[in-house]
C-alpha positions in Angstrom: -26.0 -3.7 -29.0 -25.9 -5.5 -25.7 -23.4 -4.7 -23.0 -21.8 -8.0 -23.4 -20.8 -7.3 -27.0 -19.1 -3.9 -26.6 -15.4 -4.6 -25.7 -13.6 -7.6 -27.2 -10.0 -8.5 -26.8 -8.0 -10.8 -29.1 -4.7 -12.4 -28.4 -2.3 -14.2 -30.8 -0.9 -17.2 -28.9 2.6 -18.5 -29.8 6.0 -19.2 -28.4 5.7 -16.6 -25.6 2.4 -18.0 -24.3 3.5 -17.7 -20.6 3.2 -13.9 -20.7 -0.5 -13.8 -21.4 -1.5 -14.5 -17.9 -0.1 -11.1 -16.7 -1.9 -9.4 -19.6 -5.2 -11.1 -19.2 -5.3 -10.4 -15.4 -5.0 -6.7 -16.1 -8.1 -6.5 -18.4 -10.3 -9.5 -17.4 -12.9 -7.9 -15.2 -13.6 -5.0 -17.6 -13.7 -6.7 -21.0 -16.7 -8.5 -22.4 -15.0 -11.3 -24.4 -11.5 -12.5 -24.8 -10.4 -14.7 -27.7 -7.1 -16.5 -27.9 -6.1 -17.7 -31.3 -3.3 -20.2 -32.0 -2.0 -22.3 -34.9 -3.6 -25.8 -35.2 -0.4 -27.2 -36.6 1.8 -25.8 -33.9 3.7 -23.5 -36.2 5.0 -19.9 -35.9 4.7 -17.4 -38.7 8.3 -18.4 -39.7 7.2 -22.1 -40.0 9.1 -23.2 -36.9 7.6 -25.7 -34.4 6.2 -24.5 -31.1 5.1 -26.4 -28.1 2.2 -25.1 -25.9 1.7 -27.5 -22.9 -1.8 -28.7 -22.1 -1.3 -27.1 -18.6 -1.6 -23.7 -20.3 -5.2 -24.3 -21.3 -6.2 -25.7 -17.9 -4.5 -22.7 -16.2 -6.4 -20.3 -18.4 -9.6 -22.0 -17.4 -8.8 -21.5 -13.7 -8.7 -17.7 -14.2 -11.7 -17.6 -16.5 -14.2 -17.5 -13.6 -16.8 -15.5 -15.7 -16.5 -17.7 -18.8 -15.3 -14.9 -21.0 -12.4 -16.6 -22.8 -12.7 -18.7 -26.0 -10.1 -20.3 -28.1 -9.8 -20.2 -31.8 -7.4 -22.5 -33.7 -6.8 -22.5 -37.4 -4.0 -23.0 -39.9 -2.2 -19.6 -39.6 1.1 -20.6 -41.2 1.2 -20.8 -45.0 4.6 -21.7 -46.6 5.9 -19.0 -48.9 4.2 -16.1 -47.2 6.1 -13.5 -45.2 5.8 -13.5 -41.4 4.2 -10.1 -41.3 1.7 -11.1 -44.0 0.8 -14.1 -41.8 0.4 -12.0 -38.7 -1.9 -9.6 -40.5 -3.9 -12.5 -41.9 -4.3 -14.1 -38.4 -5.5 -10.8 -36.9 -8.1 -10.4 -39.6 -9.3 -14.0 -39.2 -9.6 -13.6 -35.5 -11.5 -10.4 -35.9 -14.0 -12.2 -38.1 -14.4 -14.9 -35.5 -15.0 -12.2 -32.8 -17.7 -10.6 -35.0 -17.8 -7.2 -36.7 -19.6 -5.3 -33.9 -18.1 -3.8 -30.8 -14.7 -2.3 -30.0 -11.9 -4.6 -31.1 -8.8 -4.6 -28.9 -5.9 -6.7 -30.4 -3.4 -6.9 -27.6 -0.3 -9.0 -27.4 0.5 -11.4 -24.6 3.4 -9.3 -23.4 1.4 -6.0 -23.2 -0.1 -5.0 -19.9 -3.0 -2.5 -19.8 -3.0 -1.5 -16.2 -6.0 0.4 -14.7 -7.9 -0.9 -17.7 -11.2 0.2 -16.2 -10.6 3.8 -17.2 -10.1 2.7 -20.8 -13.2 0.4 -20.7 -15.3 3.2 -19.2 -14.2 5.5 -22.0 -15.1 2.9 -24.7 -18.5 2.2 -23.2 -19.2 5.9 -22.9 -18.5 6.4 -26.6 -20.3 3.3 -27.8 -22.4 5.5 -30.1 -19.4 5.3 -32.5 -20.0 1.6 -32.9 -23.2 2.0 -34.9 -22.6 1.8 -38.6 -18.9 1.7 -38.0 -18.2 1.0 -41.6 -19.3 4.5 -42.4 -17.3 6.0 -39.5 -14.2 3.9 -38.8 -12.5 5.1 -35.6 -9.1 3.8 -34.4 -7.4 4.6 -31.1 -3.6 4.5 -30.5 -2.0 4.6 -27.0 1.4 5.2 -25.6 3.9 2.3 -25.4 6.0 1.9 -22.3 8.6 -0.4 -23.8 10.8 -2.5 -21.5 14.1 -3.1 -23.3 16.1 -5.2 -20.9 15.9 -6.6 -17.3 18.7 -7.3 -14.8 18.6 -8.4 -11.2 17.8 -4.9 -10.0 15.1 -3.9 -12.5 14.2 -2.8 -16.0 15.8 -0.6 -18.6 12.8 1.3 -20.2 12.5 3.4 -23.4 11.9 7.1 -22.5 10.1 9.3 -23.1 7.0 7.4 -23.9 6.4 8.6 -27.4 6.1 5.4 -29.2 2.5 4.8 -30.3 0.6 1.5 -30.4 -2.5 1.0 -32.5 -4.7 -0.8 -30.1 -8.5 -0.3 -30.7 -10.8 0.0 -33.6 -14.5 -0.2 -34.4 -13.8 -1.5 -37.9 -11.3 -4.4 -37.7 -9.9 -4.5 -41.2 -6.2 -4.8 -40.6 -3.7 -4.1 -43.4 -0.3 -4.3 -41.6 -0.3 -6.0 -38.2 -2.7 -3.9 -36.1 -2.7 -1.0 -38.5 -5.7 0.0 -40.6 -5.9 2.7 -43.2 -9.6 3.3 -42.8 -11.2 6.2 -41.1 -9.9 8.5 -38.3 -7.1 7.7 -35.9 -7.1 9.4 -32.5 -4.5 9.3 -29.8 -5.4 8.4 -26.2 -3.2 9.5 -23.3 -3.1 5.9 -21.9 0.0 3.9 -21.0 0.4 0.3 -22.3 3.4 -1.5 -20.7 5.1 -3.6 -23.3 7.6 -6.2 -22.0 9.0 -6.5 -25.5 12.8 -7.1 -25.3 12.9 -7.5 -21.5 13.3 -11.3 -21.6 16.0 -13.9 -21.3 18.5 -14.2 -24.1 17.1 -17.5 -25.2 13.6 -15.9 -25.4 14.9 -13.0 -27.4 16.5 -15.3 -29.9 13.2 -17.2 -30.2 11.3 -14.0 -30.6 13.4 -12.5 -33.4 13.4 -15.8 -35.3 9.6 -16.1 -35.3 7.8 -12.8 -34.9 6.2 -10.7 -37.7 9.2 -8.3 -37.9 11.6 -11.2 -38.6 12.7 -9.8 -42.0 12.3 -6.1 -41.3 15.9 -5.4 -40.0 19.2 -7.0 -39.1 18.1 -8.9 -36.1 21.4 -10.5 -35.4 23.2 -7.2 -35.3 20.5 -5.7 -33.0 20.8 -8.7 -30.7 24.5 -8.0 -30.3 23.6 -4.4 -29.3 21.1 -5.7 -26.8 23.7 -8.1 -25.3 26.1 -5.2 -24.7 23.7 -3.1 -22.7 24.3 -3.0 -19.0 24.0 -0.7 -15.9 27.2 1.0 -16.8 26.5 1.9 -20.4 22.7 2.2 -20.8 22.8 6.0 -20.7 24.9 5.9 -24.0 22.0 4.3 -25.9 20.5 7.1 -28.0 18.1 7.1 -30.9 18.5 3.3 -31.4 15.2 1.9 -32.6 16.2 -0.8 -35.2 13.8 0.6 -37.9 12.8 4.1 -37.0 15.9 5.4 -35.2 15.0 8.3 -33.0 11.7 6.8 -32.0 13.6 5.3 -29.1 15.5 8.4 -27.7 17.1 7.0 -24.6 16.8 4.6 -21.7 15.9 5.0 -18.0 16.2 2.5 -15.2 13.3 1.4 -13.0 14.1 -0.7 -10.0 11.8 -3.7 -9.7 12.3 -7.4 -8.7 9.8 -8.7 -11.3 7.2 -7.6 -13.8 4.4 -7.5 -11.3 6.3 -5.2 -9.1 7.2 -3.0 -12.0 3.6 -2.7 -13.1 2.5 -1.8 -9.6 5.2 0.8 -9.0 5.0 2.3 -12.5 1.2 2.6 -12.2 1.6 4.6 -9.0 4.1 7.0 -10.6 2.2 7.2 -13.9 -1.5 7.3 -13.1 -3.8 6.6 -16.0 -5.8 9.7 -16.7 -9.4 10.1 -17.4 -9.8 9.8 -21.1 -11.6 12.2 -23.5 -12.8 11.8 -27.0 -10.8 14.2 -29.2 -13.6 15.1 -31.5 -15.4 18.5 -31.8 -19.0 18.7 -30.7 -19.9 19.4 -34.3 -18.1 16.2 -35.5 -19.8 14.2 -32.8 -23.2 15.5 -33.9 -22.5 14.8 -37.5 -21.5 11.2 -36.7 -24.7 10.7 -34.5 -26.9 12.1 -37.3 -25.2 10.0 -39.9 -25.7 6.9 -37.8 -29.5 7.5 -37.8 -29.8 6.6 -41.5 
């Protein structure tokens, strides 16, 4: 496998297209191929219309100095299917377009993988896991740093950083969003900043009306909770994840004027560590031998 085929990143482009620039800038120099998929009929998974200006595509071309980015448009909305079914379908269709080989990273536009070079070096070092991946599916999950709300002084962030995000696989057969049920899933001690709910109220309303989790919980009630949060009461928010409760234990406040400043200051406080493959030597040898045949 050539070096240029090892690390592939896929984005699903929709209503929050503007966030993708921050995300791409974090990974661009250390990824081999980036694919951005979007609906040919300008629909969300909920069937609502979206508008992506032509300036977006020209602005992407400006940052694509190494010609790594390709676009893939198709009919991703099908009436009668649930939003999560459509999200999973689009992820699989994009994975097929990217090709079966290599490490597949499906990353959302509001997710920022700072100091991505350490993650890329880890994946290249362990590229032996890519040979005959069907026989040895490997998935890597990382630690979400979820931003819940922003005010003029900074961001309210979910702590501790225990929420996991399935991010990387050598066998891209998705069954629920980015989740696969094939092979072995290993955790990497790597932080992935997720802007998530830290948006304007109008953007939040657009998000909950169109995303894959649209029908998974009472979004209107949760939006009311989000509106109530402020600098005086954020410490009262405990175990409040809308689906999994205690997955979000509490909130901390991080002063920052904007997302770029947050990423910079957070990355200095929480350095990305050197990553290690959590497999025994015996298991590594067995995989290597199995890949010979």
